[in-house]
Every structure is written in C-alpha cells, then in structure tokens.
TORKE-436093 format. One record per atom (N, C-alpha, C): residue in one letter; x, y, z; residue number from 1; atom name. Coordinates in steps of 0.02 Angstrom, whole numbers, plus 50000, padded with zeros to 5 digits. Each point is the difference from the previous one (the first is absolute). Layout:
BEGIN
   aa      c1      c2      c3     i   at
    a       X       Y       Z   NUM   CA
...
//
This chain:
BEGIN
   aa      c1      c2      c3     i   at
    m   48203   55945   53697     1    N
    m   49965   49961   49952     1   CA
    m   50046   49954   49962     1    C
    s   50057   50020   49994     2    N
    s   50047   49959   49964     2   CA
    s   50015   49936   50037     2    C
    q   49999   50001   50064     3    N
    q   50010   49939   50039     3   CA
    q   49942   49954   49991     3    C
    d   49941   50027   50001     4    N
    d   49940   49959   49993     4   CA
    d   50000   49967   49931     4    C
    t   50018   50036   49950     5    N
    t   49999   49970   49933     5   CA
    t   50056   49948   49993     5    C
    n   50055   50012   50032     6    N
    n   50054   49951   49998     6   CA
    n   49980   49936   50035     6    C
    q   49965   50007   50056     7    N
    q   49977   49941   50036     7   CA
    q   49948   49962   49960     7    C
    e   49957   50038   49968     8    N
    e   49949   49967   49959     8   CA
    e   50032   49963   49942     8    C
    d   50049   50032   49967     9    N
    d   50034   49968   49943     9   CA
    d   50036   49937   50023     9    C
    t   50032   50003   50058    10    N
    t   50037   49941   50025    10   CA
    t   49953   49945   50017    10    C
    s   49944   50017   50030    11    N
    s   49952   49948   50019    11   CA
    s   49969   49969   49938    11    C
    q   49990   50040   49948    12    N
    q   49971   49972   49938    12   CA
    q   50052   49954   49965    12    C
    e   50063   50020   50001    13    N
    e   50051   49958   49969    13   CA
    e   50007   49934   50036    13    C
    s   49998   50002   50067    14    N
    s   50009   49938   50038    14   CA
    s   49940   49954   49990    14    C
    t   49939   50027   49996    15    N
    t   49942   49957   49990    15   CA
    t   49998   49972   49930    15    C
    s   50023   50037   49950    16    N
    s   50000   49973   49932    16   CA
    s   50058   49951   49991    16    C
    a   50054   50006   50036    17    N
    a   50057   49955   49994    17   CA
    a   49985   49933   50032    17    C
    k   49960   49999   50053    18    N
    k   49985   49937   50034    18   CA
    k   49962   49952   49954    18    C
    p   49949   50020   49963    19    N
    p   49967   49952   49956    19   CA
    p   50047   49976   49945    19    C
    q   50041   50043   49974    20    N
    q   50046   49978   49947    20   CA
    q   50049   49949   50027    20    C
    q   50026   50010   50061    21    N
    q   50046   49953   50030    21   CA
    q   49965   49933   50011    21    C
    s   49939   50001   50024    22    N
    s   49966   49937   50013    22   CA
    s   49985   49963   49936    22    C
    v   49987   50035   49945    23    N
    v   49988   49967   49935    23   CA
    v   50065   49967   49976    23    C
    v   50054   50036   50006    24    N
    v   50065   49973   49978    24   CA
    v   50019   49940   50043    24    C
    e   49989   50005   50066    25    N
    e   50016   49944   50044    25   CA
    e   49957   49940   49985    25    C
    a   49936   50011   49984    26    N
    a   49955   49945   49984    26   CA
    a   50022   49965   49935    26    C
    e   50019   50040   49951    27    N
    e   50023   49971   49937    27   CA
    e   50064   49959   50010    27    C
    e   50046   50027   50040    28    N
    e   50062   49963   50014    28   CA
    e   49986   49935   50036    28    C
    k   49955   50002   50047    29    N
    k   49982   49940   50038    29   CA
    k   49968   49948   49955    29    C
    l   49956   50024   49955    30    N
    l   49966   49955   49953    30   CA
    l   50052   49967   49953    30    C
    q   50047   50039   49976    31    N
    q   50052   49972   49956    31   CA
    q   50043   49950   50038    31    C
    a   50015   50016   50062    32    N
    a   50041   49954   50041    32   CA
    a   49962   49935   50012    32    C
    d   49936   50005   50012    33    N
    d   49959   49939   50011    33   CA
    d   49998   49958   49936    33    C
    q   49996   50034   49943    34    N
    q   49995   49963   49937    34   CA
    q   50068   49969   49981    34    C
    s   50054   50036   50014    35    N
    s   50066   49974   49982    35   CA
    s   50024   49945   50046    35    C
    e   49976   49997   50060    36    N
    e   50019   49948   50047    36   CA
    e   49942   49951   50007    36    C
    p   50001   49946   49960    37    N
    p   49945   49952   50005    37   CA
    p   50003   49963   50066    37    C
    s   49945   49975   50018    38    N
    s   49998   49961   50062    38   CA
    s   50038   49935   49989    38    C
    e   50016   49965   50053    39    N
    e   50037   49937   49995    39   CA
    e   49963   49949   49959    39    C
    e   49934   49999   50005    40    N
    e   49960   49951   49963    40   CA
    e   50003   50015   49925    40    C
    q   49994   50064   49982    41    N
    q   50004   50019   49930    41   CA
    q   50070   49985   49973    41    C
    g   50051   50014   50039    42    N
    g   50069   49988   49979    42   CA
    g   50012   49926   49989    42    C
    g   49974   49957   50043    43    N
    g   50008   49928   49993    43   CA
    g   49966   49975   49936    43    C
    n   49941   50026   49986    44    N
    n   49964   49981   49938    44   CA
    n   50039   50021   49938    44    C
    q   50026   50061   50003    45    N
    q   50038   50024   49943    45   CA
    q   50063   49958   49988    45    C
    i   50033   49981   50054    46    N
    i   50060   49959   49994    46   CA
    i   49983   49932   49969    46    C
    e   49945   49970   50023    47    N
    e   49979   49935   49972    47   CA
    e   49983   50007   49926    47    C
    e   49965   50053   49982    48    N
    e   49983   50011   49930    48   CA
    e   50062   50009   49957    48    C
    l   50048   50039   50025    49    N
    l   50062   50011   49963    49   CA
    l   50040   49936   49994    49    C
    q   50001   49958   50053    50    N
    q   50036   49937   49996    50   CA
    q   49967   49953   49949    50    C
    q   49933   50000   49997    51    N
    q   49966   49959   49950    51   CA
    q   50015   50024   49930    51    C
    k   49999   50065   49990    52    N
    k   50016   50028   49934    52   CA
    k   50072   49983   49981    52    C
    l   50046   50005   50048    53    N
    l   50070   49983   49987    53   CA
    l   50007   49926   49981    53    C
    s   49965   49957   50036    54    N
    s   50002   49928   49985    54   CA
    s   49972   49986   49930    54    C
    t   49944   50032   49984    55    N
    t   49969   49991   49934    55   CA
    t   50047   50024   49944    55    C
    l   50030   50058   50010    56    N
    l   50046   50027   49951    56   CA
    l   50062   49955   49992    56    C
    g   50023   49973   50055    57    N
    g   50058   49954   49997    57   CA
    g   49983   49938   49960    57    C
    e   49940   49971   50010    58    N
    e   49978   49942   49962    58   CA
    e   49994   50017   49926    58    C
    q   49971   50058   49985    59    N
    q   49994   50021   49930    59   CA
    q   50068   50008   49967    59    C
    l   50047   50027   50037    60    N
    l   50068   50009   49974    60   CA
    l   50031   49932   49984    60    C
    l   49993   49952   50046    61    N
    l   50027   49933   49988    61   CA
    l   49968   49968   49938    61    C
    r   49934   50007   49993    62    N
    r   49966   49972   49942    62   CA
    r   50025   50032   49935    62    C
    e   50008   50065   50001    63    N
    e   50024   50035   49940    63   CA
    e   50071   49979   49983    63    C
    q   50042   49991   50050    64    N
    q   50069   49978   49988    64   CA
    q   49999   49929   49971    64    C
    a   49958   49956   50027    65    N
    a   49995   49932   49974    65   CA
    a   49975   50001   49928    65    C
    e   49951   50041   49986    66    N
    e   49973   50005   49932    66   CA
    e   50053   50025   49951    66    C
    m   50039   50049   50020    67    N
    m   50053   50026   49958    67   CA
    m   50053   49946   49986    67    C
    q   50016   49961   50052    68    N
    q   50048   49946   49991    68   CA
    q   49973   49947   49951    68    C
    n   49935   49985   50005    69    N
    n   49969   49952   49954    69   CA
    n   50001   50027   49929    69    C
    v   49986   50064   49992    70    N
    v   50002   50031   49933    70   CA
    v   50070   49996   49971    70    C
    r   50050   50013   50041    71    N
    r   50070   49996   49976    71   CA
    r   50016   49928   49978    71    C
    r   49980   49951   50040    72    N
    r   50013   49930   49983    72   CA
    r   49966   49980   49935    72    C
    r   49935   50020   49993    73    N
    r   49964   49984   49939    73   CA
    r   50034   50032   49939    73    C
    a   50020   50062   50007    74    N
    a   50033   50035   49945    74   CA
    a   50066   49966   49982    74    C
    q   50038   49980   50051    75    N
    q   50063   49966   49988    75   CA
    q   49988   49933   49965    75    C
    r   49950   49963   50022    76    N
    r   49983   49935   49970    76   CA
    r   49978   50010   49927    76    C
    d   49960   50052   49987    77    N
    d   49978   50014   49932    77   CA
    d   50059   50018   49955    77    C
    i   50046   50038   50026    78    N
    i   50059   50019   49961    78   CA
    i   50042   49939   49984    78    C
    e   50011   49957   50050    79    N
    e   50038   49939   49989    79   CA
    e   49966   49956   49948    79    C
    s   49934   49993   50006    80    N
    s   49963   49960   49952    80   CA
    s   50004   50029   49930    80    C
    a   49996   50065   49994    81    N
    a   50005   50032   49935    81   CA
    a   50068   49988   49969    81    C
    h   50052   50004   50040    82    N
    h   50068   49987   49974    82   CA
    h   50007   49926   49981    82    C
    k   49973   49957   50042    83    N
    k   50009   49928   49990    83   CA
    k   49963   49975   49939    83    C
    y   49940   50026   49988    84    N
    y   49958   49974   49946    84   CA
    y   49991   50050   49942    84    C
    a   50044   50048   49996    85    N
    a   49994   50050   49946    85   CA
    a   50009   49969   49931    85    C
    l   50038   49947   49996    86    N
    l   50014   49968   49935    86   CA
    l   49947   49949   49980    86    C
    e   49947   49993   50038    87    N
    e   49952   49946   49988    87   CA
    e   49971   50002   49929    87    C
    k   49974   50057   49979    88    N
    k   49970   50004   49933    88   CA
    k   50052   49991   49946    88    C
    f   50058   50030   50009    89    N
    f   50054   49994   49951    89   CA
    f   50022   49927   49994    89    C
    a   50010   49967   50057    90    N
    a   50022   49930   49999    90   CA
    a   49947   49955   49968    90    C
    t   49937   50014   50014    91    N
    t   49945   49960   49971    91   CA
    t   50001   50006   49923    91    C
    e   50013   50059   49975    92    N
    e   50003   50010   49928    92   CA
    e   50060   49963   49969    92    C
    l   50056   49997   50036    93    N
    l   50059   49966   49974    93   CA
    l   49993   49924   49999    93    C
    l   49955   49974   50040    94    N
    l   49992   49927   50003    94   CA
    l   49978   49971   49933    94    C
    s   49963   50038   49961    95    N
    s   49980   49975   49934    95   CA
    s   50061   49991   49955    95    C
    v   50051   50042   50009    96    N
    v   50062   49993   49961    96   CA
    v   50035   49935   50019    96    C
    v   50002   49986   50065    97    N
    v   50031   49938   50023    97   CA
    v   49962   49940   49971    97    C
    d   49934   50003   50003    98    N
    d   49959   49945   49972    98   CA
    d   50016   49990   49926    98    C
    n   50005   50054   49962    99    N
    n   50014   49994   49928    99   CA
    n   50069   49971   49987    99    C
    l   50049   50020   50040   100    N
    l   50067   49971   49992   100   CA
    l   49999   49925   50015   100    C
    e   49965   49980   50053   101    N
    e   49995   49928   50017   101   CA
    e   49965   49962   49944   101    C
    r   49947   50028   49972   102    N
    r   49964   49967   49944   102   CA
    r   50045   49994   49939   102    C
    a   50039   50052   49986   103    N
    a   50046   49999   49943   103   CA
    a   50052   49945   50008   103    C
    i   50027   49994   50060   104    N
    i   50050   49948   50014   104   CA
    i   49969   49931   49991   104    C
    d   49937   49991   50026   105    N
    d   49966   49936   49994   105   CA
    d   49984   49983   49927   105    C
    a   49991   50049   49958   106    N
    a   49980   49989   49930   106   CA
    a   50059   49982   49955   106    C
    i   50060   50013   50024   107    N
    i   50060   49987   49959   107   CA
    i   50013   49925   49998   107    C
    d   50015   49976   49942   108    N
    d   50018   49929   49990   108   CA
    d   50073   49990   50021   108    C
    e   50011   49960   50051   109    N
    e   50067   49991   50027   109   CA
    e   50046   49962   49951   109    C
    d   49971   49961   49957   110    N
    d   50040   49960   49953   110   CA
    d   50025   50041   49940   110    C
    d   49969   50056   49987   111    N
    d   50018   50041   49943   111   CA
    d   50061   50043   50018   111    C
    e   50056   49988   49967   112    N
    e   50063   50036   50014   112   CA
    e   49994   50075   49987   112    C
    s   49961   50019   49951   113    N
    s   49995   50071   49982   113   CA
    s   49963   50040   50054   113    C
    q   49962   49967   50043   114    N
    q   49962   50035   50052   114   CA
    q   50035   49999   50068   114    C
    k   50056   49963   50004   115    N
    k   50034   49995   50065   115   CA
    k   50026   50069   50024   115    C
    s   50027   50038   49955   116    N
    s   50026   50066   50020   116   CA
    s   49943   50046   50022   116    C
    v   49943   49995   49966   117    N
    v   49941   50040   50019   117   CA
    v   49976   49978   50069   117    C
    a   49999   49934   50012   118    N
    a   49978   49973   50065   118   CA
    a   50046   50023   50055   118    C
    e   50066   49999   49987   119    N
    e   50048   50023   50051   119   CA
    e   49990   50074   50015   119    C
    g   49990   50039   49949   120    N
    g   49988   50072   50010   120   CA
    g   49937   50013   50040   120    C
    l   49947   49964   49984   121    N
    l   49938   50008   50038   121   CA
    l   50008   49977   50073   121    C
    e   50035   49946   50010   122    N
    e   50011   49976   50068   122   CA
    e   50041   50049   50041   122    C
    l   50052   50029   49970   123    N
    l   50040   50051   50035   123   CA
    l   49958   50062   50015   123    C
    t   49959   50020   49953   124    N
    t   49957   50058   50010   124   CA
    t   49951   49986   50057   124    C
    l   49970   49940   49999   125    N
    l   49953   49982   50054   125   CA
    l   50036   49997   50067   125    C
    k   50060   49973   50001   126    N
    k   50038   49995   50062   126   CA
    k   50015   50070   50028   126    C
    s   50023   50046   49958   127    N
    s   50015   50068   50025   127   CA
    s   49936   50036   50021   127    C
    f   49947   49987   49964   128    N
    f   49935   50030   50018   128   CA
    f   49978   49974   50069   128    C
    s   50007   49935   50011   129    N
    s   49981   49970   50064   129   CA
    s   50043   50026   50057   129    C
    e   50064   50011   49986   130    N
    e   50045   50027   50051   130   CA
    e   49980   50071   50020   130    C
    v   49980   50040   49951   131    N
    v   49978   50069   50015   131   CA
    v   49936   49998   50042   131    C
    l   49954   49955   49982   132    N
    l   49938   49994   50039   132   CA
    l   50016   49979   50072   132    C
    a   50046   49951   50007   133    N
    a   50019   49977   50067   133   CA
    a   50033   50056   50040   133    C
    k   50038   50042   49966   134    N
    k   50033   50056   50034   134   CA
    k   49949   50046   50033   134    C
    y   49941   50006   49969   135    N
    y   49947   50043   50027   135   CA
    y   49946   49959   50036   135    C
    n   50019   49940   50023   136    N
    n   49958   49956   50041   136   CA
    n   49937   49976   49964   136    C
    v   50004   49992   49934   137    N
    v   49946   49969   49963   137   CA
    v   50020   49927   49991   137    C
    e   49962   49956   50031   138    N
    e   50019   49929   50000   138   CA
    e   49945   49958   49968   138    C
    a   50021   49948   49964   139    N
    a   49952   49956   49967   139   CA
    a   49971   49950   50049   139    C
    v   49936   49984   49991   140    N
    v   49967   49948   50038   140   CA
    v   49994   49940   49954   140    C
    e   50039   49947   50015   141    N
    e   50000   49941   49958   141   CA
    e   49968   49943   50038   141    C
    p   49936   49988   49989   142    N
    p   49963   49953   50042   142   CA
    p   49999   49928   49975   142    C
    q   50036   49983   49948   143    N
    q   49998   49933   49972   143   CA
    q   50013   49947   50054   143    C
    g   49952   49954   50009   144    N
    g   50007   49946   50049   144   CA
    g   49983   50021   50071   144    C
    q   49983   50062   50012   145    N
    q   49984   50025   50067   145   CA
    q   49925   49994   50013   145    C
    p   49979   49999   50063   146    N
    p   49928   50002   50015   146   CA
    p   49971   50066   49976   146    C
    f   49938   49999   49978   147    N
    f   49966   50060   49976   147   CA
    f   49991   50049   50058   147    C
    d   50018   50063   49988   148    N
    d   49993   50053   50049   148   CA
    d   49960   50057   49968   148    C
    a   49940   50009   50023   149    N
    a   49956   50051   49969   149   CA
    a   50028   50071   50007   149    C
    d   50045   50011   50047   150    N
    d   50029   50066   50008   150   CA
    d   50052   50015   49946   150    C
    l   50030   49948   49971   151    N
    l   50053   50009   49950   151   CA
    l   49982   49974   49931   151    C
    h   49951   49956   49997   152    N
    h   49984   49967   49936   152   CA
    h   49929   50014   49978   152    C
    q   49990   49997   49935   153    N
    q   49933   50005   49972   153   CA
    q   49989   49937   49959   153    C
    a   49951   49960   50021   154    N
    a   49987   49937   49966   154   CA
    a   49962   50013   49936   154    C
    v   50030   49978   49944   155    N
    v   49968   50008   49935   155   CA
    v   49953   49942   49988   155    C
    s   50022   49940   50020   156    N
    s   49959   49940   49994   156   CA
    s   50023   49948   50050   156    C
    t   49960   49948   50005   157    N
    t   50018   49943   50043   157   CA
    t   49999   49937   49957   157    C
    v   50046   49955   50015   158    N
    v   50007   49939   49962   158   CA
    v   50005   49942   50048   158    C
    p   49960   49947   49991   159    N
    p   50008   49941   50042   159   CA
    p   50068   49968   49987   159    C
    n   50036   49982   50054   160    N
    n   50066   49971   49993   160   CA
    n   50012   49954   50059   160    C
    k   50015   49937   49987   161    N
    k   50012   49951   50053   161   CA
    k   50072   50002   50024   161    C
    d   50046   50026   49959   162    N
    d   50071   49998   50016   162   CA
    d   50021   50050   50054   162    C
    v   49962   50053   50009   163    N
    v   50017   50051   50051   163   CA
    v   49942   50009   50048   163    C
    e   50015   50030   50056   164    N
    e   49948   50013   50050   164   CA
    e   49950   50050   49972   164    C
    p   49938   49995   50022   165    N
    p   49951   50050   49978   165   CA
    p   50021   50071   50023   165    C
    n   49980   50049   49961   166    N
    n   50014   50070   50015   166   CA
    n   50074   50018   49992   166    C
    t   50033   49967   49953   167    N
    t   50070   50014   49985   167   CA
    t   50004   50033   49931   167    C
    v   50046   50047   49993   168    N
    v   50010   50034   49936   168   CA
    v   50037   49952   49954   168    C
    i   49970   49983   49943   169    N
    i   50032   49953   49953   169   CA
    i   50024   50033   49936   169    C
    n   49977   50061   49987   170    N
    n   50023   50036   49941   170   CA
    n   49995   50075   50013   170    C
    v   50049   50037   49974   171    N
    v   50001   50073   50009   171   CA
    v   49994   50033   49932   171    C
    f   49946   50037   49988   172    N
    f   49992   50036   49938   172   CA
    f   50039   50065   50000   172    C
    q   50001   50033   50058   173    N
    q   50034   50064   50005   173   CA
    q   50026   50007   50071   173    C
    k   50064   50019   50007   174    N
    k   50030   50009   50066   174   CA
    k   49967   50059   50036   174    C
    g   50000   49995   50066   175    N
    g   49978   50056   50040   175   CA
    g   50060   50039   50024   175    C
    y   49989   50060   50024   176    N
    y   50055   50041   50024   176   CA
    y   49979   50038   50063   176    C
    t   50050   50012   50043   177    N
    t   49989   50041   50061   177   CA
    t   50049   50058   49999   177    C
    l   49980   50054   50030   178    N
    l   50044   50058   50010   178   CA
    l   50005   50012   50074   178    C
    n   50060   49991   50028   179    N
    n   50011   50007   50072   179   CA
    n   49951   49958   50040   179    C
    g   49986   49940   49975   180    N
    g   49955   49954   50036   180   CA
    g   49927   50010   49985   180    C
    r   49981   50053   49966   181    N
    r   49930   50013   49981   181   CA
    r   49988   49974   49930   181    C
    l   49946   49962   49992   182    N
    l   49984   49971   49936   182   CA
    l   49980   50055   49950   182    C
    i   50034   50001   49943   183    N
    i   49981   50049   49948   183   CA
    i   49967   49965   49940   183    C
    r   50012   49934   49995   184    N
    r   49965   49961   49948   184   CA
    r   49998   49927   50023   184    C
    p   49939   49971   50004   185    N
    p   49996   49930   50021   185   CA
    p   50023   49953   49944   185    C
    a   50024   49942   50020   186    N
    a   50019   49949   49951   186   CA
    a   49937   49967   49974   186    C
    m   49996   49991   49934   187    N
    m   49943   49967   49969   187   CA
    m   50017   49926   49994   187    C
    v   49962   49958   50035   188    N
    v   50019   49930   50008   188   CA
    v   49943   49952   49986   188    C
    v   50019   49936   49988   189    N
    v   49953   49945   49995   189   CA
    v   50009   49959   50063   189    C
    v   49944   49984   50033   190    N
    v   50003   49967   50065   190   CA
    v   49971   49929   49993   190    C
    s   50032   49953   50035   191    N
    s   49977   49930   49998   191   CA
    s   49941   49991   50047   191    C
    t   49958   49952   49982   192    N
    t   49945   49979   50044   192   CA
    t   50004   49925   50008   192    C
    s   49964   49975   50049   193    N
    s   50000   49927   50008   193   CA
    s   49960   49969   49943   193    C
    a   50022   49942   49977   194    N
    a   49968   49967   49942   194   CA
    a   49937   49965   50021   194    C
//
C-alpha cells in the first residue's frame, strides 16, 4: 500500500505542478511581449521622443534668449540710473545759477564800490559752472539759433524783419542738459515774419 500511496502522491504533485508552470510561463511570455514593442510601435515612440526633444530644445533656446534680454535690460537700467541719478539734484541747483546770473546783471558796472562784489559773484558763478560741467550738466544757449521744440520753450513770438522767422531773439532763462538729456528747456522769445 505504501507504493500505491507514493504513486498517487507523485501523480498528484506532477498534475498540480503543471498548471502552475503553465501560469508562470504565460505570465513571462506576456511580460516579454509587453516589454518588446513591435517595430511599428517602436518607430512611433522614437518619432514622439524626437518631437519632444525638438520642442524642449526650442523652449531652452527661448528661455536662454529671454534671460539674455533680461540681463541686457537690467544692465541698461543700471547704467541709466547711474547716468541720470543727479537729475533732480542738478535741476534744483539751476535756480542758484539763475540767481547768481541775475545778481551779476543787477550790479552797476560803473559803481566802484560794487566791483569787488561783482568779481566775487562772477568767480562764484564760474566755479559753480565748472562743477556742473564736471558732472555733464551743460547750458543750452539758443540766442540767435533756430527754434528747437526739443530744447526750447517759446514764451512769446515777436515779429522781426531783421532775422529769419522761427529764430530765437531773446533768452529769458537758459536751458540745461544732463548727459545729453534735457533737464530744463530754455525759455525763449521767437521771431515771426512781419
């Protein structure tokens, strides 16, 4: 009886092992089929990946260009800030220059007692003008020049036959520029045809 039971046990083990082996083999085959795409699927995947790579490359180039533009703009803004930082300060100082010029014009040249005051004011104005020039603040003196709306502000017009029309014939107040940028227009009288 022991032989019969041994044979029965062996036959049961072999029959139960066969289905398990076939399930494992089927799973392995299915995984192999899924992991190895067909040539058509592989070609499509390659094309998709190449398109994605191309798109990402273009995006990278755009981002690099944008960063370069941002750097340039920032550099230009910094340069402009350095160049025109004195604009408000210089504009405020121009009234001092105007007052010195008016004081010099008001002094009577024939009066000996005022000559020393006139000399002192002229030296002060000269040193003041030199300091302004050092920081690129330059006067716009349009007397006798054609009217330029970018640099001059017409206070009035006067008919005049002696000069060409649209010529500055009188300057009420000088204009000034800082590094070539107008910070105050010249106030002028402009000629017209008679």
